[in-house]
C-alpha positions in Angstrom: 0.2 0.0 -0.1 1.4 3.5 -0.7 0.2 6.9 0.3 -2.6 8.6 -1.8 -1.1 11.8 -3.6 -3.0 14.4 -5.4 0.3 16.3 -6.3 -0.5 19.5 -4.6 2.1 21.8 -2.8 1.5 24.4 0.1 2.6 28.0 0.0 2.8 29.6 3.3 3.9 33.2 4.0 7.3 33.9 5.5 8.9 31.4 3.1 12.7 31.9 2.5 15.4 29.9 0.3 15.5 27.5 3.4 11.8 27.1 3.8 9.3 28.9 6.1 10.5 30.7 8.9 8.6 32.2 11.8 10.2 34.7 14.7 10.2 34.4 18.3 8.3 36.9 20.3 10.0 38.6 23.4 8.9 41.6 25.2 6.9 42.7 22.1 9.4 42.5 19.6 9.6 39.9 16.9 13.3 38.4 17.1 15.1 36.2 14.5 18.4 34.5 15.7 21.4 33.4 13.5 21.1 30.0 15.1 18.2 28.1 13.7 17.0 24.4 13.8 15.3 22.6 10.8 11.6 21.7 10.7 10.4 18.9 8.5 7.4 17.9 6.4 6.3 14.7 7.9 4.2 13.7 4.9 7.4 13.8 2.5 10.3 13.7 5.0 11.5 17.0 3.2 12.7 20.2 4.9 10.0 22.5 5.7 11.4 25.5 7.3 13.9 26.7 10.0 13.1 28.1 13.5 15.0 30.5 15.4 16.9 28.4 18.2 16.3 30.2 21.4 18.9 29.5 24.3 19.1 30.3 27.9 19.6 34.0 27.3 16.3 34.1 25.2 14.4 32.3 27.7 15.7 34.7 30.7 14.8 37.4 28.6 11.1 36.1 28.0 10.7 35.4 31.7 11.9 38.9 32.8 9.5 40.4 30.2 6.7 38.5 31.5 7.7 39.4 35.1 7.9 43.2 34.2 4.4 43.0 32.5 2.7 41.3 35.1 4.2 43.5 38.0 4.1 47.0 36.5 1.1 47.1 34.2 -2.5 46.9 34.7 -2.8 43.6 32.8 -3.6 41.7 35.9 -6.0 43.9 37.0 -8.0 45.1 34.2 -10.4 42.5 33.1 -12.3 44.5 30.6 -9.1 45.2 28.7 -8.2 41.4 28.9 -11.4 40.7 27.4 -11.2 43.0 24.5 -7.8 41.8 23.7 -8.9 38.3 23.8 -11.8 39.5 21.2 -8.9 40.8 18.9 -7.0 37.5 19.2 -10.0 35.8 18.1 -10.8 37.9 15.3 -7.1 37.7 14.2 -7.1 34.0 14.4 -9.9 33.9 12.0 -8.5 36.4 9.7 -5.3 34.3 9.7 -6.5 30.7 9.6 -5.6 29.9 6.2 -2.2 30.6 6.7 -2.2 28.6 10.2 -4.0 25.6 8.2 -1.2 25.6 5.6 1.3 25.4 8.4 -0.6 22.5 10.2 -0.5 20.5 6.9 2.8 21.0 6.1 4.6 21.0 9.5 2.4 18.7 11.7 1.0 16.7 9.0 -2.5 17.2 9.9 -5.2 16.5 7.2 -7.1 19.3 5.7 -10.4 17.9 7.2 -8.8 17.6 10.6 -8.0 21.3 10.5 -11.6 22.1 10.0 -12.1 20.5 13.6 -9.7 20.1 16.5 -6.5 21.1 14.7 -7.5 24.6 14.1 -10.9 25.7 13.9 -12.3 24.3 17.1 -9.3 25.8 19.2 -9.8 29.3 17.8 -13.4 28.9 19.4 -11.5 28.5 22.9 -10.5 32.2 22.6 -14.1 33.4 22.3 -15.2 31.0 24.9 -12.7 32.7 27.5 -13.4 36.3 26.4 -17.0 35.5 27.1 -16.5 33.7 30.3 -14.3 36.6 31.8 -17.0 39.0 31.2 -19.2 36.6 33.6 -17.1 35.1 35.9 -17.2 36.2 39.5 -13.8 37.3 40.6 -15.2 38.3 43.9 -17.3 36.2 46.2 -19.2 37.9 49.3 -19.1 35.5 52.2 -21.3 37.9 54.5 -20.7 39.0 57.7 -19.9 36.8 61.0 -19.7 37.8 64.9 -16.6 36.9 66.5 -15.9 38.2 70.2 -18.7 41.0 70.0 -17.5 42.4 66.6 -18.9 42.0 63.3 -16.6 40.8 60.5 -17.2 41.1 56.7 -15.6 38.6 54.6 -15.0 38.1 51.0 -13.0 36.2 48.5 -11.1 37.7 45.5 -9.7 35.5 42.6 -6.4 37.0 41.6 -4.1 36.3 38.6 -1.6 33.5 39.6 1.5 35.4 38.1 3.9 34.4 35.3 3.1 31.2 33.5 5.4 28.8 31.7 3.5 27.0 29.0 5.1 24.1 27.4 3.2 22.1 24.6 3.5 18.9 22.5 3.7 18.5 18.8 0.6 16.7 18.1 -2.2 19.7 18.1 0.0 22.5 18.6 -2.8 25.2 18.0 -5.4 23.5 20.3 -2.6 23.0 23.0 -1.5 26.6 22.9 -5.1 28.0 22.8 -6.0 25.7 25.9 -3.3 27.3 27.9 -3.0 30.9 26.4 -6.6 31.8 26.4 -7.4 31.0 30.1 -4.1 32.5 31.3 -4.7 35.6 29.6 -8.1 35.8 30.8 -7.0 35.3 34.3 -4.6 38.3 34.1 -1.5 36.0 33.9 1.7 36.9 31.6 3.1 33.8 29.8 6.2 32.3 28.3 5.1 29.7 25.8 7.3 27.3 24.0 6.2 25.0 21.3 7.5 21.5 20.7 10.8 21.4 18.7 9.0 18.8 16.1 6.4 21.7 15.2 8.0 25.2 16.2 6.7 27.1 13.2 3.0 26.9 13.9 3.4 28.2 17.5 5.7 30.8 16.7 3.2 32.0 14.0 0.8 32.6 16.9 3.2 35.0 18.6 3.6 36.9 15.3 -0.3 37.3 15.0 -0.6 38.4 18.8 2.2 41.1 18.1 0.7 42.3 14.7 -2.9 42.1 15.4 -3.6 42.7 19.0 -3.1 45.3 21.9 -1.8 42.6 24.2 1.1 44.7 25.8 4.6 43.9 25.4 5.8 41.0 27.5 2.4 39.8 28.2 2.9 37.1 25.8 6.6 35.6 24.7 6.8 32.8 22.5 9.9 30.7 22.1 11.3 27.8 20.0 14.3 25.6 20.8 15.6 22.5 19.7 17.5 21.8 23.2 16.6 21.1 26.9 18.2 24.2 28.6 15.0 26.6 27.5 12.6 24.0 29.2 14.9 23.9 32.3 15.0 27.8 32.5 11.0 27.9 32.3 10.5 25.2 34.8 13.3 26.3 37.5 13.1 30.2 37.1 12.3 31.8 40.6 10.2 34.3 38.7 7.9 31.7 37.0 4.8 31.0 39.2 3.1 28.4 37.3 4.0 25.8 34.8 1.6 23.8 32.6 2.8 21.1 30.4 1.4 18.6 27.7 3.5 15.8 26.7 4.8 12.4 27.8 4.5 11.1 31.3 8.1 10.8 31.9 8.8 14.4 30.9 5.8 15.6 33.0 7.5 13.8 35.9 10.8 15.4 35.3 9.2 19.0 35.1 7.3 18.5 38.4 10.5 17.6 40.1 12.3 20.5 38.6 9.5 22.9 39.7 9.5 21.7 43.3 12.4 23.5 44.4 10.6 26.8 44.0 7.1 25.4 44.9 5.6 26.5 41.7 2.1 25.4 40.9 2.4 22.7 38.1 -0.4 21.2 36.1 -0.1 18.7 33.3 -1.9 16.8 30.6 0.1 13.5 29.9 -0.3 10.2 28.4 -3.0 7.7 27.9 -3.9 4.2 26.8 -7.9 4.7 26.8 -10.3 1.7 26.7 -13.4 1.5 24.5 -15.4 -0.9 26.1 -17.9 -2.9 24.1 -20.9 -4.5 25.7 -22.8 -7.4 24.5 -25.9 -5.5 23.2 -23.8 -3.0 21.2 -24.3 -2.5 17.3 -21.4 -4.1 15.9 -21.4 -2.0 12.7 -21.3 1.2 14.9 -18.4 -0.5 17.1 -16.3 -1.4 14.0 -16.6 2.1 12.2 -16.2 4.1 15.6 -13.2 2.2 16.8 -11.4 2.1 13.3 -12.0 5.9 12.5 -11.1 7.1 16.0 -7.9 5.1 16.4 -6.7 6.5 13.0 -7.4 10.2 13.8 -4.3 12.2 13.2 -2.5 9.0 12.7 -3.2 7.8 16.4 -1.4 11.0 17.7 -3.9 11.8 20.3 -3.6 11.2 24.0 -7.2 10.5 24.6 -7.7 8.5 21.7 -9.3 5.0 22.8 -6.3 2.5 21.7 -7.6 -0.5 23.5 -10.7 -2.1 22.1 -12.2 -4.4 24.9 -14.9 -6.7 23.5 -17.3 -9.6 24.6 -15.0 -12.7 24.1 -17.7 -14.7 22.1 -17.9 -11.8 19.7 -14.2 -11.2 19.5 -13.5 -12.7 15.9 -16.5 -11.0 14.3 -15.5 -7.7 15.8 -12.1 -8.0 14.5 -13.2 -8.8 11.0 -15.5 -5.8 10.9 -12.9 -3.4 12.4 -10.2 -4.7 10.1 -12.4 -4.2 7.0 -12.9 -0.3 8.0 -9.1 0.2 8.8 -7.8 -1.5 5.7 -9.8 1.1 3.8 -9.2 4.3 5.8 -7.7 6.8 3.0 -4.3 8.2 4.2 -1.7 10.3 2.2 -1.0 13.9 1.4 -2.5 15.9 4.1 -3.4 18.7 1.7 -5.7 16.4 -0.2 -9.4 16.8 1.2 -10.0 13.3 0.7 -7.5 12.0 2.9 -8.6 11.1 6.3 -5.2 10.0 7.9 -1.8 11.8 7.4 1.9 10.8 8.7 3.4 10.2 12.1 5.6 13.3 13.0 9.0 11.9 12.5 10.9 8.8 11.4 11.9 8.2 15.1 8.0 8.0 16.1 7.3 5.8 13.2 10.1 3.4 14.2 8.9 3.4 17.8 5.5 2.4 16.6 6.6 -0.3 14.3 8.8 -1.7 17.1 5.6 -1.9 19.5 3.6 -3.7 16.9 6.4 -6.1 15.9 7.2 -7.1 19.7 3.2 -7.5 20.0 3.2 -10.0 17.4 6.1 -11.7 18.8 4.4 -11.8 22.2 1.5 -13.6 20.8 -1.1 -11.0 19.4 -2.6 -11.6 15.8 -1.8 -8.9 13.0 -5.4 -8.5 11.4 -4.3 -5.7 9.2 -1.7 -3.3 8.7 1.7 -3.4 10.5 4.1 -1.8 8.1 5.7 1.7 7.6 5.1 3.4 4.1 7.2 5.9 2.3 7.9 8.5 1.2 7.3 10.4 4.5 6.6 9.1 7.9 3.2 7.1 7.2 2.2 4.0 9.0 -0.6 1.5 7.9 -3.6 1.6 10.1 -2.9 -1.5 12.2 -5.2 -3.9 14.1 -3.8 -6.1 16.7 -6.3 -9.1 17.8 -6.1 -11.4 20.8 -3.9 -9.1 23.0 -3.0 -9.9 26.5 -4.2 -7.0 28.7 -0.9 -7.1 30.6 1.2 -7.1 27.5 3.2 -4.0 26.3 1.1 -3.0 23.5 -1.8 -2.8 26.0 -0.1 -1.0 28.5 2.4 1.3 26.6 1.1 4.5 24.6 2.3 3.9 21.0 1.0 7.3 19.7 0.3 5.6 16.4 -2.6 4.1 14.1 -2.7 0.9 16.4 -5.8 -0.6 18.0 -5.2 -3.8 20.4 -8.3 -6.0 20.6 -8.7 -7.5 24.1 -11.5 -10.0 24.8 -13.6 -9.7 28.2 -15.8 -12.1 30.1 -18.5 -9.6 31.1 -19.3 -6.2 32.3 -16.9 -6.6 35.6 -14.1 -8.1 33.6 -14.3 -5.3 31.1 -14.2 -2.6 33.9 -11.1 -4.6 35.3 -9.3 -4.6 32.1 -9.9 -0.8 31.3 -8.8 0.3 34.8 -5.7 -2.0 34.5 -3.4 0.9 33.5 -1.3 3.5 34.8 -3.1 6.1 32.8 -6.5 7.4 33.3 -7.2 10.0 30.7 -10.2 8.8 28.6 -12.4 6.0 27.7 -15.8 5.1 26.4 -18.4 2.4 26.3 -20.6 1.3 23.3 -24.0 -0.3 24.4 -27.6 -0.1 23.3 -28.6 0.9 27.0 -27.5 4.3 28.0 -28.1 3.8 31.6 -25.8 0.7 31.4 -23.1 2.5 29.7 -23.4 5.5 32.5 -23.0 2.8 35.1 -19.9 1.5 33.4 -18.4 4.9 32.9 -18.9 5.6 36.8 -16.5 2.7 37.4 -13.8 3.7 35.3 -11.0 5.9 36.7 -10.6 8.4 34.0 -11.0 12.2 33.6 -13.1 12.1 30.6 -15.7 9.4 29.4 -17.8 9.0 26.0 -20.9 7.0 25.9 -22.0 5.8 22.6 -19.8 8.3 20.9 -20.7 11.4 22.9 -18.1 14.4 22.5 -16.6 15.8 25.6 -14.0 17.9 23.9 -15.6 21.3 23.9 -14.3 24.6 25.3 -17.0 24.4 28.2 -16.0 20.9 29.3 -13.0 20.4 31.5 -10.3 18.0 30.0 -7.6 16.4 32.2 -6.7 12.8 33.9 -6.4 10.7 36.7 -3.5 8.5 37.8 -0.5 9.1 35.6 -2.3 11.1 32.8 -1.8 14.3 34.6 -2.8 16.9 37.3 -5.6 19.4 36.9 -7.8 20.5 34.0 -7.8 22.4 30.8 -10.9 24.3 29.1 -13.9 25.1 30.7 -14.1 27.4 34.0 -11.9 24.8 35.7 -9.3 25.6 33.1 -9.4 29.3 34.1 -9.3 28.6 37.9 -5.8 26.7 37.2 -4.4 30.3 36.4 -6.3 32.1 39.5 -4.9 32.3 43.0 -7.5 32.6 45.9 -7.5 35.5 48.4 -9.6 35.5 51.7 -10.3 38.9 53.1 -11.8 40.0 56.4 -12.8 43.7 57.6 -14.1 44.8 60.8 -17.6 46.3 60.5 -17.7 49.8 62.3 -20.8 50.3 64.4 
């Protein structure tokens, strides 16, 4: 099988002889550096562009700018101005979304169809959500009066901006991840240093360029860095002038960040890995099961932390479900992301493709049955939609996050056994159930230790719903009012009421 290609090419503003380039944003200035690092088009393996390679000096300058903006301007206290700036950012993203779409297809490998959803157009709506929420959210709460030792005391609570935020994002959904951190942080009154992933730096840098050129957000309030090395992240997570760290990425790196931030007692919240289970009950519609399971795991080539990559099915229906799912997966259209007919694009890099292939081959050696797929496809970093059957629930492929289009089918022996298998994971980000009986599905969901749960394909991923995990899938929540509160501190007041 080969990826399907329509022969189209993408043209993006900011192109040079070495490809696309996008500057850093530090203290209100767009900054190019002599030192750069390459970014590649994962659909072809060819050079896509170069990003400025920030180092410790740039990271410290960005933190200093964010600290100054927080401490010496009215950004943290002027909620109306912040809401107006978020309105401007929302409009600017709308006005520049076609350039962002081309960047996402060219650098991230996101398919055109996916950019009309969670890769681009849905994340833009996060900004509008927080602009509107800021205008109604109660930043002050009156608790009334109480008598203590013969005096009346008036009490209230204020919600205040937490301070300077270091936001570090992963490569898979760079606009979504940036907006889920940036929009609530700005709404809360925080200032931000945002660093995109080294695999997809240009998309994130483009957001900084839009903020500089199309909004009244003051200098220093948002700073955007790209870097190929570890030292920038170390500055962001250990600097004494950073108050909050928010990170999306792998669980091992999340643990390292928490340890690094502990010395200065920073608030840290994370959105990390997942190995989510989709439970099929014995009354489920098998056509729905096959289509939903197949296309879910192939979304963005499986590079989604909340995707259901374990399919837990009734043992007596295992073979029939495998045959149906394999039929769908074998026909998932994949190839050139710019082609609107393509559902699935490539993995982000040769390294990630090889990791996925290693997991698949070891699973087969350990006894899993390869029902379809199981091969890398060139050019680019494509991997066939892959279905593994008869998977042992304790095996590596059932326990470790693959981050590729690989679905592991695990048989269960009834509802209790299905719940046991689903919960047998160090992760707890998401999950789902397919059943003809919604109440039965809800009962299953209440027994699953995850931060999100879908019943019969229900979509929880919207700006007004909290997103995050249990166990080693992270701490805290993004999006919704809960996401705003991650960037707020609570201050309690009391005043003696004069007679």
